[in-house]
NUNUMI-407492 format. One record per residue: residue number from 1; z, y, x of N, C-alpha, C in turn. Coordinates in Angstrom, 2 decimals, always signed. Layout:
// residues N
k / n_Z / n_Y / n_X / ca_Z / ca_Y / ca_X / c_Z / c_Y / c_X
NUM / Z / Y / X / Z / Y / X / Z / Y / X
...
// end
This chain:
// residues 233
k / n_Z / n_Y / n_X / ca_Z / ca_Y / ca_X / c_Z / c_Y / c_X
1 / +210.61 / -94.48 / +84.75 / +209.35 / -93.92 / +84.27 / +208.23 / -94.89 / +84.62
2 / +207.31 / -95.06 / +83.73 / +206.23 / -96.00 / +83.96 / +205.30 / -95.52 / +85.05
3 / +204.59 / -96.50 / +85.71 / +203.64 / -96.12 / +86.74 / +202.49 / -95.32 / +86.15
4 / +202.14 / -95.65 / +84.90 / +201.02 / -94.95 / +84.26 / +201.57 / -93.93 / +83.27
5 / +201.79 / -92.72 / +83.76 / +202.37 / -91.68 / +82.92 / +201.34 / -91.15 / +81.95
6 / +200.15 / -90.94 / +82.43 / +199.12 / -90.32 / +81.61 / +198.08 / -91.35 / +81.20
7 / +197.39 / -91.04 / +80.12 / +196.31 / -91.88 / +79.65 / +195.00 / -91.15 / +79.85
8 / +194.11 / -91.71 / +80.70 / +192.79 / -91.12 / +80.89 / +191.95 / -91.41 / +79.66
9 / +191.21 / -90.41 / +79.19 / +190.48 / -90.56 / +77.95 / +189.05 / -90.05 / +78.10
10 / +188.17 / -90.45 / +77.18 / +186.81 / -89.93 / +77.14 / +186.77 / -88.65 / +76.35
11 / +185.66 / -87.94 / +76.45 / +185.51 / -86.65 / +75.81 / +185.62 / -86.78 / +74.29
12 / +186.40 / -85.91 / +73.62 / +186.57 / -86.03 / +72.18 / +185.31 / -85.65 / +71.42
13 / +185.11 / -86.31 / +70.29 / +183.97 / -86.02 / +69.44 / +184.47 / -85.66 / +68.05
14 / +184.12 / -84.48 / +67.52 / +184.55 / -84.12 / +66.18 / +183.77 / -84.91 / +65.15
15 / +184.46 / -85.33 / +64.08 / +183.80 / -86.01 / +62.98 / +183.43 / -84.97 / +61.95
16 / +182.15 / -84.86 / +61.60 / +181.68 / -83.74 / +60.79 / +182.31 / -83.69 / +59.43
17 / +182.57 / -82.45 / +58.97 / +183.09 / -82.22 / +57.64 / +182.13 / -81.32 / +56.90
18 / +181.60 / -81.75 / +55.75 / +180.64 / -80.92 / +55.03 / +181.25 / -79.59 / +54.65
19 / +180.46 / -78.50 / +54.76 / +180.93 / -77.19 / +54.36 / +179.73 / -76.33 / +53.98
20 / +179.97 / -75.41 / +53.06 / +178.91 / -74.51 / +52.66 / +178.91 / -73.29 / +53.56
21 / +177.79 / -72.55 / +53.54 / +177.73 / -71.32 / +54.33 / +178.77 / -70.33 / +53.86
22 / +179.01 / -70.28 / +52.56 / +180.00 / -69.36 / +52.02 / +181.39 / -69.68 / +52.53
23 / +181.70 / -70.98 / +52.62 / +183.02 / -71.37 / +53.14 / +183.17 / -70.94 / +54.58
24 / +182.13 / -71.12 / +55.39 / +182.21 / -70.76 / +56.80 / +182.41 / -69.26 / +56.95
25 / +181.73 / -68.47 / +56.11 / +181.85 / -67.02 / +56.21 / +183.19 / -66.53 / +55.70
26 / +183.84 / -67.31 / +54.81 / +185.08 / -66.86 / +54.20 / +186.26 / -66.97 / +55.14
27 / +186.16 / -67.81 / +56.16 / +187.30 / -68.05 / +57.05 / +187.06 / -67.36 / +58.39
28 / +187.99 / -66.49 / +58.82 / +187.78 / -65.77 / +60.07 / +187.76 / -66.67 / +61.29
29 / +188.31 / -67.88 / +61.17 / +188.35 / -68.78 / +62.32 / +187.14 / -69.67 / +62.44
30 / +186.15 / -69.51 / +61.59 / +184.98 / -70.39 / +61.64 / +184.31 / -70.34 / +63.01
31 / +183.86 / -71.53 / +63.48 / +183.18 / -71.66 / +64.77 / +184.07 / -71.25 / +65.95
32 / +185.38 / -71.40 / +65.78 / +186.31 / -70.99 / +66.84 / +186.05 / -71.72 / +68.14
33 / +185.87 / -73.04 / +68.05 / +185.76 / -73.83 / +69.27 / +184.58 / -73.35 / +70.12
34 / +183.48 / -72.96 / +69.46 / +182.33 / -72.49 / +70.21 / +182.52 / -71.07 / +70.72
35 / +183.42 / -70.29 / +70.08 / +183.64 / -68.91 / +70.49 / +184.66 / -68.80 / +71.61
36 / +185.69 / -69.65 / +71.57 / +186.74 / -69.57 / +72.58 / +186.24 / -70.11 / +73.91
37 / +186.65 / -69.50 / +75.03 / +186.26 / -70.03 / +76.34 / +186.73 / -71.48 / +76.51
38 / +185.86 / -72.33 / +77.05 / +186.22 / -73.73 / +77.25 / +187.47 / -73.84 / +78.11
39 / +187.61 / -72.95 / +79.11 / +188.76 / -73.02 / +79.99 / +190.06 / -72.84 / +79.22
40 / +190.02 / -72.08 / +78.12 / +191.24 / -71.84 / +77.37 / +191.63 / -73.03 / +76.50
41 / +190.67 / -73.58 / +75.76 / +190.99 / -74.63 / +74.80 / +190.82 / -76.04 / +75.35
42 / +190.17 / -76.18 / +76.48 / +189.92 / -77.51 / +77.03 / +191.16 / -78.39 / +77.14
43 / +192.24 / -77.92 / +77.76 / +193.42 / -78.77 / +77.92 / +194.05 / -79.20 / +76.59
44 / +193.79 / -78.45 / +75.53 / +194.33 / -78.78 / +74.21 / +193.41 / -79.72 / +73.44
45 / +192.13 / -79.35 / +73.33 / +191.19 / -80.08 / +72.48 / +190.37 / -81.11 / +73.22
46 / +190.25 / -80.96 / +74.53 / +189.46 / -81.87 / +75.35 / +190.21 / -82.20 / +76.63
47 / +191.44 / -82.73 / +76.50 / +192.26 / -82.94 / +77.68 / +191.77 / -84.09 / +78.54
48 / +191.89 / -83.93 / +79.85 / +191.59 / -85.04 / +80.75 / +192.65 / -86.12 / +80.64
49 / +193.85 / -85.71 / +80.23 / +194.98 / -86.65 / +80.11 / +195.76 / -86.33 / +78.85
50 / +196.27 / -87.37 / +78.21 / +197.24 / -87.22 / +77.14 / +198.57 / -87.76 / +77.62
51 / +199.65 / -87.16 / +77.17 / +200.99 / -87.59 / +77.59 / +201.60 / -88.40 / +76.46
52 / +201.75 / -89.71 / +76.62 / +202.33 / -90.53 / +75.55 / +203.76 / -90.13 / +75.23
53 / +204.11 / -90.21 / +73.95 / +205.48 / -89.88 / +73.53 / +206.50 / -90.74 / +74.25
54 / +206.17 / -92.01 / +74.50 / +207.12 / -92.91 / +75.15 / +207.48 / -92.42 / +76.55
55 / +206.52 / -91.76 / +77.24 / +206.80 / -91.26 / +78.58 / +207.57 / -89.95 / +78.53
56 / +207.30 / -89.13 / +77.52 / +208.05 / -87.88 / +77.36 / +209.53 / -88.18 / +77.16
57 / +209.83 / -89.21 / +76.39 / +211.23 / -89.56 / +76.13 / +211.93 / -90.04 / +77.39
58 / +211.15 / -90.56 / +78.35 / +211.75 / -91.02 / +79.61 / +211.86 / -89.89 / +80.63
59 / +210.96 / -88.92 / +80.54 / +210.94 / -87.83 / +81.52 / +210.47 / -86.55 / +80.84
60 / +211.39 / -85.74 / +80.38 / +211.06 / -84.53 / +79.62 / +210.34 / -83.49 / +80.49
61 / +210.43 / -83.62 / +81.79 / +209.77 / -82.65 / +82.67 / +208.26 / -82.82 / +82.65
62 / +207.76 / -83.87 / +82.00 / +206.31 / -84.00 / +81.86 / +205.74 / -82.87 / +81.00
63 / +206.58 / -82.27 / +80.17 / +206.16 / -81.14 / +79.34 / +206.59 / -79.85 / +80.02
64 / +205.68 / -78.91 / +80.27 / +206.06 / -77.68 / +80.96 / +207.05 / -76.86 / +80.14
65 / +207.97 / -76.23 / +80.84 / +209.02 / -75.44 / +80.19 / +208.56 / -73.98 / +80.04
66 / +207.43 / -73.79 / +79.36 / +206.83 / -72.47 / +79.20 / +206.32 / -72.34 / +77.76
67 / +205.90 / -71.13 / +77.41 / +205.30 / -70.91 / +76.09 / +203.92 / -71.53 / +76.04
68 / +203.48 / -71.90 / +74.83 / +202.13 / -72.44 / +74.71 / +201.86 / -73.09 / +73.38
69 / +200.75 / -73.81 / +73.32 / +200.31 / -74.52 / +72.13 / +200.13 / -75.99 / +72.48
70 / +200.41 / -76.87 / +71.54 / +200.35 / -78.30 / +71.81 / +199.65 / -79.02 / +70.66
71 / +199.12 / -80.21 / +70.95 / +198.48 / -81.03 / +69.94 / +199.09 / -82.42 / +69.93
72 / +199.19 / -83.00 / +68.72 / +199.69 / -84.37 / +68.56 / +198.53 / -85.28 / +68.18
73 / +198.34 / -86.33 / +68.97 / +197.26 / -87.30 / +68.80 / +197.88 / -88.65 / +68.42
74 / +197.23 / -89.37 / +67.49 / +197.77 / -90.63 / +67.00 / +196.71 / -91.72 / +67.08
75 / +197.15 / -92.94 / +67.48 / +196.19 / -94.03 / +67.71 / +196.10 / -95.01 / +66.55
76 / +196.72 / -94.69 / +65.42 / +196.65 / -95.56 / +64.25 / +196.52 / -94.70 / +63.01
77 / +195.80 / -95.16 / +61.99 / +195.63 / -94.34 / +60.78 / +196.95 / -94.13 / +60.06
78 / +197.09 / -92.96 / +59.46 / +198.24 / -92.65 / +58.61 / +197.80 / -92.77 / +57.15
79 / +198.66 / -93.29 / +56.28 / +198.27 / -93.51 / +54.88 / +197.71 / -92.25 / +54.23
80 / +196.52 / -92.37 / +53.66 / +195.87 / -91.33 / +52.86 / +195.37 / -90.13 / +53.66
81 / +195.62 / -90.06 / +54.96 / +195.23 / -88.88 / +55.75 / +193.74 / -88.96 / +56.06
82 / +192.95 / -87.98 / +55.60 / +191.50 / -88.00 / +55.88 / +191.23 / -87.63 / +57.33
83 / +190.20 / -88.24 / +57.90 / +189.87 / -88.01 / +59.31 / +188.60 / -87.20 / +59.49
84 / +187.91 / -86.86 / +58.41 / +186.71 / -86.04 / +58.52 / +187.05 / -84.70 / +59.18
85 / +186.28 / -84.33 / +60.20 / +186.48 / -83.06 / +60.86 / +187.52 / -83.06 / +61.96
86 / +188.18 / -84.21 / +62.19 / +189.18 / -84.28 / +63.25 / +188.53 / -84.64 / +64.58
87 / +189.21 / -84.34 / +65.68 / +188.74 / -84.72 / +67.00 / +189.27 / -86.09 / +67.38
88 / +188.46 / -86.85 / +68.10 / +188.85 / -88.19 / +68.53 / +188.69 / -88.32 / +70.03
89 / +189.67 / -88.98 / +70.65 / +189.58 / -89.40 / +72.04 / +189.93 / -90.88 / +72.06
90 / +188.92 / -91.72 / +72.27 / +189.16 / -93.15 / +72.16 / +189.64 / -93.48 / +70.76
91 / +190.77 / -94.18 / +70.69 / +191.34 / -94.55 / +69.39 / +192.23 / -93.46 / +68.81
92 / +192.48 / -92.41 / +69.55 / +193.42 / -91.38 / +69.10 / +192.71 / -90.26 / +68.35
93 / +193.38 / -89.72 / +67.34 / +192.90 / -88.57 / +66.58 / +193.89 / -87.42 / +66.72
94 / +193.36 / -86.21 / +66.88 / +194.18 / -85.01 / +66.92 / +194.44 / -84.57 / +65.48
95 / +195.69 / -84.68 / +65.03 / +196.01 / -84.41 / +63.62 / +196.90 / -83.20 / +63.41
96 / +197.50 / -82.67 / +64.48 / +198.45 / -81.57 / +64.30 / +198.48 / -80.70 / +65.55
97 / +198.54 / -79.39 / +65.35 / +198.78 / -78.46 / +66.46 / +199.98 / -77.60 / +66.12
98 / +200.72 / -77.21 / +67.14 / +201.89 / -76.35 / +66.97 / +202.07 / -75.45 / +68.17
99 / +203.04 / -74.56 / +68.07 / +203.25 / -73.57 / +69.12 / +204.73 / -73.44 / +69.47
100 / +204.97 / -72.88 / +70.62 / +206.30 / -72.48 / +71.05 / +206.15 / -71.29 / +72.00
101 / +206.86 / -70.20 / +71.75 / +207.74 / -69.98 / +70.60 / +206.94 / -69.60 / +69.36
102 / +207.65 / -69.40 / +68.24 / +206.98 / -68.94 / +67.03 / +206.52 / -67.50 / +67.22
103 / +205.67 / -67.05 / +66.33 / +205.18 / -65.68 / +66.36 / +206.34 / -64.71 / +66.14
104 / +206.43 / -63.63 / +66.91 / +207.51 / -62.65 / +66.68 / +207.48 / -62.14 / +65.24
105 / +208.65 / -61.95 / +64.66 / +208.72 / -61.49 / +63.27 / +208.36 / -60.02 / +63.17
106 / +208.10 / -59.57 / +61.95 / +207.79 / -58.16 / +61.72 / +208.94 / -57.26 / +62.13
107 / +210.16 / -57.81 / +62.08 / +211.35 / -57.03 / +62.46 / +211.58 / -57.03 / +63.96
108 / +210.75 / -57.76 / +64.69 / +210.87 / -57.77 / +66.14 / +211.68 / -58.91 / +66.71
109 / +212.09 / -59.88 / +65.84 / +212.84 / -61.03 / +66.32 / +211.95 / -61.93 / +67.16
110 / +212.43 / -62.32 / +68.34 / +211.64 / -63.13 / +69.27 / +212.39 / -64.41 / +69.60
111 / +211.69 / -65.53 / +69.60 / +212.27 / -66.81 / +69.98 / +212.04 / -67.08 / +71.46
112 / +212.99 / -67.78 / +72.08 / +212.86 / -68.15 / +73.48 / +212.44 / -69.61 / +73.66
113 / +212.02 / -70.24 / +72.60 / +211.64 / -71.65 / +72.66 / +210.44 / -71.85 / +73.59
114 / +210.33 / -73.05 / +74.15 / +209.24 / -73.41 / +75.05 / +208.57 / -74.70 / +74.55
115 / +207.46 / -75.04 / +75.17 / +206.79 / -76.29 / +74.84 / +207.74 / -77.48 / +75.00
116 / +208.47 / -77.50 / +76.09 / +209.39 / -78.63 / +76.33 / +210.44 / -78.72 / +75.25
117 / +211.04 / -77.59 / +74.89 / +212.09 / -77.60 / +73.86 / +211.52 / -78.03 / +72.52
118 / +210.38 / -77.46 / +72.13 / +209.82 / -77.76 / +70.81 / +209.46 / -79.24 / +70.69
119 / +208.81 / -79.78 / +71.72 / +208.34 / -81.16 / +71.63 / +209.49 / -82.15 / +71.77
120 / +210.38 / -81.93 / +72.72 / +211.44 / -82.92 / +72.97 / +212.64 / -82.76 / +72.04
121 / +212.99 / -81.52 / +71.69 / +214.18 / -81.31 / +70.86 / +213.87 / -81.30 / +69.36
122 / +212.72 / -80.77 / +68.97 / +212.37 / -80.72 / +67.55 / +211.59 / -81.96 / +67.11
123 / +210.42 / -82.17 / +67.70 / +209.56 / -83.24 / +67.21 / +210.03 / -84.64 / +67.61
124 / +210.64 / -84.78 / +68.76 / +211.16 / -86.08 / +69.19 / +212.68 / -86.11 / +69.14
125 / +213.28 / -85.21 / +68.37 / +214.73 / -85.03 / +68.40 / +215.52 / -85.71 / +67.32
126 / +214.92 / -86.64 / +66.58 / +215.66 / -87.45 / +65.60 / +216.24 / -86.67 / +64.43
127 / +215.53 / -85.60 / +64.00 / +215.96 / -84.86 / +62.81 / +214.72 / -84.33 / +62.09
128 / +214.40 / -84.89 / +60.92 / +213.22 / -84.41 / +60.21 / +213.40 / -82.99 / +59.72
129 / +214.65 / -82.56 / +59.58 / +214.91 / -81.20 / +59.10 / +214.58 / -80.13 / +60.12
130 / +214.35 / -80.51 / +61.38 / +214.07 / -79.52 / +62.41 / +212.61 / -79.55 / +62.87
131 / +211.77 / -80.33 / +62.19 / +210.38 / -80.47 / +62.61 / +209.49 / -80.71 / +61.40
132 / +208.56 / -79.79 / +61.17 / +207.63 / -80.01 / +60.06 / +206.74 / -81.22 / +60.32
133 / +206.43 / -81.53 / +61.57 / +205.63 / -82.72 / +61.88 / +206.40 / -83.98 / +61.52
134 / +207.66 / -84.10 / +61.95 / +208.46 / -85.28 / +61.62 / +208.62 / -85.42 / +60.11
135 / +208.80 / -84.30 / +59.44 / +208.97 / -84.35 / +57.99 / +207.70 / -84.88 / +57.32
136 / +206.54 / -84.43 / +57.78 / +205.27 / -84.91 / +57.22 / +205.06 / -86.39 / +57.54
137 / +205.33 / -86.80 / +58.77 / +205.19 / -88.20 / +59.13 / +206.12 / -89.08 / +58.30
138 / +207.35 / -88.62 / +58.10 / +208.30 / -89.40 / +57.30 / +207.80 / -89.56 / +55.87
139 / +207.23 / -88.50 / +55.31 / +206.71 / -88.58 / +53.95 / +205.55 / -89.57 / +53.86
140 / +204.69 / -89.56 / +54.87 / +203.51 / -90.43 / +54.86 / +203.87 / -91.89 / +55.16
141 / +204.90 / -92.10 / +55.97 / +205.27 / -93.46 / +56.41 / +206.47 / -94.02 / +55.64
142 / +206.84 / -93.36 / +54.57 / +208.03 / -93.76 / +53.81 / +208.00 / -95.24 / +53.43
143 / +206.89 / -95.70 / +52.87 / +206.81 / -97.10 / +52.44 / +206.67 / -98.04 / +53.63
144 / +205.81 / -97.69 / +54.57 / +205.57 / -98.58 / +55.71 / +206.83 / -98.81 / +56.53
145 / +207.62 / -97.76 / +56.74 / +208.83 / -97.88 / +57.56 / +210.10 / -98.06 / +56.73
146 / +209.94 / -98.10 / +55.40 / +211.07 / -98.24 / +54.47 / +212.12 / -97.16 / +54.72
147 / +211.66 / -95.92 / +54.72 / +212.54 / -94.78 / +54.97 / +213.18 / -94.31 / +53.67
148 / +214.40 / -93.81 / +53.77 / +215.10 / -93.24 / +52.63 / +215.56 / -91.84 / +52.98
149 / +215.35 / -90.91 / +52.04 / +215.74 / -89.52 / +52.25 / +217.02 / -89.23 / +51.47
150 / +217.90 / -88.49 / +52.10 / +219.18 / -88.15 / +51.50 / +219.24 / -86.65 / +51.25
151 / +219.89 / -86.22 / +50.16 / +220.01 / -84.78 / +49.91 / +220.95 / -84.13 / +50.91
152 / +220.60 / -82.95 / +51.35 / +221.44 / -82.18 / +52.26 / +221.51 / -80.77 / +51.72
153 / +222.28 / -79.92 / +52.35 / +222.50 / -78.58 / +51.82 / +221.21 / -77.78 / +51.72
154 / +220.39 / -77.79 / +52.77 / +219.18 / -76.97 / +52.72 / +217.98 / -77.58 / +53.42
155 / +218.10 / -78.82 / +53.93 / +216.98 / -79.44 / +54.63 / +216.92 / -80.92 / +54.28
156 / +215.70 / -81.51 / +54.31 / +215.61 / -82.96 / +54.11 / +216.36 / -83.68 / +55.22
157 / +216.83 / -84.87 / +54.92 / +217.76 / -85.55 / +55.82 / +217.54 / -87.05 / +55.71
158 / +217.63 / -87.76 / +56.85 / +217.62 / -89.22 / +56.87 / +218.79 / -89.70 / +57.71
159 / +219.21 / -90.92 / +57.48 / +220.25 / -91.51 / +58.31 / +219.75 / -91.69 / +59.74
160 / +220.67 / -91.84 / +60.68 / +220.28 / -92.02 / +62.08 / +219.43 / -93.28 / +62.26
161 / +219.70 / -94.31 / +61.47 / +218.92 / -95.54 / +61.56 / +217.47 / -95.29 / +61.17
162 / +217.27 / -94.51 / +60.10 / +215.91 / -94.28 / +59.65 / +215.19 / -93.25 / +60.53
163 / +215.94 / -92.31 / +61.08 / +215.34 / -91.40 / +62.06 / +214.87 / -92.19 / +63.27
164 / +215.63 / -93.18 / +63.67 / +215.27 / -94.01 / +64.82 / +213.99 / -94.81 / +64.54
165 / +213.82 / -95.25 / +63.30 / +212.59 / -95.95 / +62.94 / +211.38 / -95.04 / +63.12
166 / +211.52 / -93.80 / +62.66 / +210.43 / -92.85 / +62.79 / +210.16 / -92.54 / +64.26
167 / +211.22 / -92.34 / +65.03 / +211.05 / -92.07 / +66.47 / +210.38 / -93.24 / +67.17
168 / +210.74 / -94.46 / +66.76 / +210.12 / -95.63 / +67.35 / +208.63 / -95.71 / +67.05
169 / +208.24 / -95.30 / +65.83 / +206.83 / -95.28 / +65.48 / +206.09 / -94.25 / +66.32
170 / +206.68 / -93.06 / +66.50 / +206.06 / -92.03 / +67.32 / +205.96 / -92.48 / +68.77
171 / +206.99 / -93.15 / +69.25 / +207.00 / -93.67 / +70.62 / +205.82 / -94.62 / +70.84
172 / +205.49 / -95.39 / +69.82 / +204.44 / -96.40 / +69.95 / +203.04 / -95.84 / +69.73
173 / +202.91 / -94.77 / +68.93 / +201.58 / -94.38 / +68.48 / +201.17 / -92.94 / +68.78
174 / +202.05 / -92.11 / +69.31 / +201.74 / -90.69 / +69.47 / +201.59 / -90.30 / +70.93
175 / +200.78 / -89.27 / +71.16 / +200.62 / -88.67 / +72.48 / +200.37 / -87.18 / +72.29
176 / +200.55 / -86.42 / +73.37 / +200.54 / -84.97 / +73.29 / +199.57 / -84.38 / +74.31
177 / +198.90 / -83.30 / +73.90 / +198.19 / -82.43 / +74.85 / +198.85 / -81.06 / +74.79
178 / +198.87 / -80.35 / +75.92 / +199.54 / -79.05 / +75.96 / +198.67 / -78.02 / +76.64
179 / +198.85 / -76.77 / +76.21 / +198.11 / -75.65 / +76.77 / +199.06 / -74.46 / +76.91
180 / +199.55 / -74.16 / +78.11 / +200.38 / -72.96 / +78.30 / +199.63 / -71.72 / +77.86
181 / +200.30 / -70.85 / +77.11 / +199.65 / -69.65 / +76.59 / +200.74 / -68.67 / +76.16
182 / +200.63 / -67.42 / +76.59 / +201.67 / -66.43 / +76.29 / +201.64 / -65.93 / +74.86
183 / +200.50 / -66.07 / +74.17 / +200.38 / -65.64 / +72.76 / +199.77 / -66.79 / +71.96
184 / +200.44 / -67.92 / +71.98 / +199.89 / -69.14 / +71.40 / +199.64 / -69.01 / +69.90
185 / +200.42 / -68.19 / +69.21 / +200.24 / -68.05 / +67.76 / +198.86 / -67.51 / +67.40
186 / +198.28 / -66.70 / +68.28 / +196.94 / -66.18 / +68.01 / +195.90 / -67.30 / +68.03
187 / +196.04 / -68.22 / +68.99 / +195.14 / -69.36 / +69.07 / +195.37 / -70.30 / +67.89
188 / +196.64 / -70.57 / +67.57 / +196.96 / -71.48 / +66.47 / +196.40 / -70.98 / +65.15
189 / +196.59 / -69.70 / +64.86 / +196.11 / -69.15 / +63.59 / +194.61 / -69.35 / +63.44
190 / +193.87 / -69.10 / +64.52 / +192.42 / -69.24 / +64.45 / +192.00 / -70.71 / +64.34
191 / +192.72 / -71.57 / +65.06 / +192.39 / -72.99 / +65.00 / +192.62 / -73.56 / +63.61
192 / +193.79 / -73.28 / +63.04 / +194.14 / -73.86 / +61.74 / +193.22 / -73.34 / +60.64
193 / +192.77 / -72.09 / +60.77 / +191.88 / -71.51 / +59.76 / +190.42 / -71.89 / +59.98
194 / +190.12 / -72.57 / +61.08 / +188.73 / -72.85 / +61.46 / +188.11 / -73.93 / +60.60
195 / +186.80 / -73.81 / +60.39 / +186.02 / -74.88 / +59.76 / +185.53 / -75.89 / +60.79
196 / +185.61 / -75.55 / +62.06 / +185.02 / -76.38 / +63.10 / +185.81 / -77.66 / +63.31
197 / +187.13 / -77.56 / +63.33 / +188.00 / -78.71 / +63.54 / +189.11 / -78.69 / +62.50
198 / +189.45 / -79.87 / +61.97 / +190.48 / -79.99 / +60.94 / +191.73 / -80.62 / +61.54
199 / +192.90 / -80.08 / +61.17 / +194.19 / -80.62 / +61.60 / +194.96 / -80.99 / +60.33
200 / +194.79 / -82.20 / +59.81 / +195.27 / -82.53 / +58.47 / +196.77 / -82.55 / +58.29
201 / +197.56 / -82.56 / +59.37 / +199.02 / -82.54 / +59.22 / +199.59 / -81.13 / +59.32
202 / +198.75 / -80.13 / +59.57 / +199.22 / -78.75 / +59.56 / +199.33 / -78.26 / +58.12
203 / +200.39 / -77.52 / +57.85 / +200.64 / -77.01 / +56.50 / +200.53 / -75.49 / +56.45
204 / +201.27 / -74.80 / +57.30 / +201.28 / -73.34 / +57.26 / +199.90 / -72.79 / +57.63
205 / +199.34 / -71.98 / +56.76 / +198.07 / -71.34 / +57.02 / +196.86 / -72.25 / +56.89
206 / +197.08 / -73.51 / +56.49 / +195.99 / -74.47 / +56.43 / +195.21 / -74.35 / +55.13
207 / +193.92 / -74.68 / +55.21 / +193.04 / -74.62 / +54.04 / +192.18 / -75.88 / +53.96
208 / +192.69 / -76.98 / +54.49 / +191.93 / -78.22 / +54.46 / +192.18 / -78.97 / +53.14
209 / +191.39 / -80.02 / +52.92 / +191.41 / -80.71 / +51.63 / +192.70 / -81.50 / +51.38
210 / +193.45 / -81.80 / +52.43 / +194.63 / -82.66 / +52.30 / +195.92 / -81.87 / +52.14
211 / +195.90 / -80.56 / +52.32 / +197.14 / -79.81 / +52.40 / +197.94 / -79.86 / +51.11
212 / +197.31 / -79.81 / +49.96 / +198.04 / -79.85 / +48.69 / +198.74 / -81.19 / +48.50
213 / +198.05 / -82.27 / +48.83 / +198.66 / -83.59 / +48.71 / +199.82 / -83.75 / +49.67
214 / +199.68 / -83.22 / +50.88 / +200.76 / -83.32 / +51.86 / +201.98 / -82.53 / +51.40
215 / +201.77 / -81.34 / +50.86 / +202.89 / -80.55 / +50.35 / +203.62 / -81.29 / +49.23
216 / +202.87 / -81.94 / +48.36 / +203.48 / -82.70 / +47.27 / +204.33 / -83.84 / +47.80
217 / +203.83 / -84.57 / +48.78 / +204.59 / -85.66 / +49.38 / +205.87 / -85.14 / +50.03
218 / +205.79 / -84.02 / +50.71 / +206.96 / -83.45 / +51.38 / +208.01 / -83.00 / +50.38
219 / +207.59 / -82.51 / +49.23 / +208.53 / -82.04 / +48.22 / +209.33 / -83.17 / +47.59
220 / +208.86 / -84.39 / +47.75 / +209.59 / -85.53 / +47.19 / +210.81 / -85.90 / +48.03
221 / +210.95 / -85.29 / +49.19 / +212.14 / -85.52 / +50.01 / +213.28 / -84.69 / +49.42
222 / +214.36 / -85.32 / +48.95 / +215.38 / -84.59 / +48.20 / +216.19 / -83.64 / +49.06
223 / +216.51 / -82.50 / +48.49 / +217.45 / -81.56 / +49.08 / +217.92 / -80.66 / +47.96
224 / +219.03 / -79.98 / +48.15 / +219.55 / -79.12 / +47.12 / +218.69 / -77.89 / +46.99
225 / +218.79 / -77.19 / +45.88 / +217.93 / -76.05 / +45.61 / +218.19 / -74.93 / +46.59
226 / +217.09 / -74.23 / +46.91 / +217.24 / -72.98 / +47.66 / +216.96 / -73.05 / +49.13
227 / +216.57 / -74.22 / +49.66 / +216.37 / -74.27 / +51.11 / +215.25 / -75.20 / +51.49
228 / +215.06 / -75.34 / +52.79 / +214.04 / -76.25 / +53.30 / +213.57 / -75.84 / +54.66
229 / +213.04 / -76.80 / +55.41 / +212.52 / -76.53 / +56.74 / +211.24 / -75.71 / +56.61
230 / +211.05 / -74.79 / +57.52 / +209.84 / -73.98 / +57.51 / +208.67 / -74.80 / +58.02
231 / +207.46 / -74.26 / +57.89 / +206.26 / -74.96 / +58.33 / +205.80 / -74.46 / +59.69
232 / +206.69 / -73.93 / +60.50 / +206.27 / -73.31 / +61.75 / +206.77 / -74.06 / +62.97
233 / +207.42 / -75.20 / +62.81 / +207.90 / -75.93 / +63.98 / +207.32 / -77.32 / +64.02
// end
């Protein structure tokens, strides 16, 4: 494990996104950041430390094994991804938030997933079919990393060599912030629907300007009819 596990950062600054008064009133999550207690969202949106992906891969215990919400920060631009309304810490931008476990289903089904499992097994686990973030990154970096998608029974699929290319890119450019929370889906829903901060790689429940283009890019990953990875991991 490296001597410098964490990266100390300066306070994040949101990049303004134009919006009308009607748009702000139409979304229940508007002005969320100002409404939520700083103590609750600080570790997620204004962390004193970010945990680089390269260090997580060396020591998974850096991620707490509890329920919560997490953010993915990237230090290099992604093709076509708009940055208006995103938070910045130094060179890094917060582009995606996710939760573990997922929201309980209407039928009462409950997941036992944790922050550690979601981040290390899904997002850093070398399978785009098990992570909506990896799937989106693969779609955006297809040309840059020369990735090829293969048809599978119900999920997008890449060879182990191409999954390794994507993992290597994340290792070099991604970092994570985490916030333990027993009902993380409530925070996520309000954040993603908010006009205050934009998370351009989020798909489920998102209403930002990039979501349609991102969905189109993701659909170009071949798979047989009738299936696909959900937008909740």
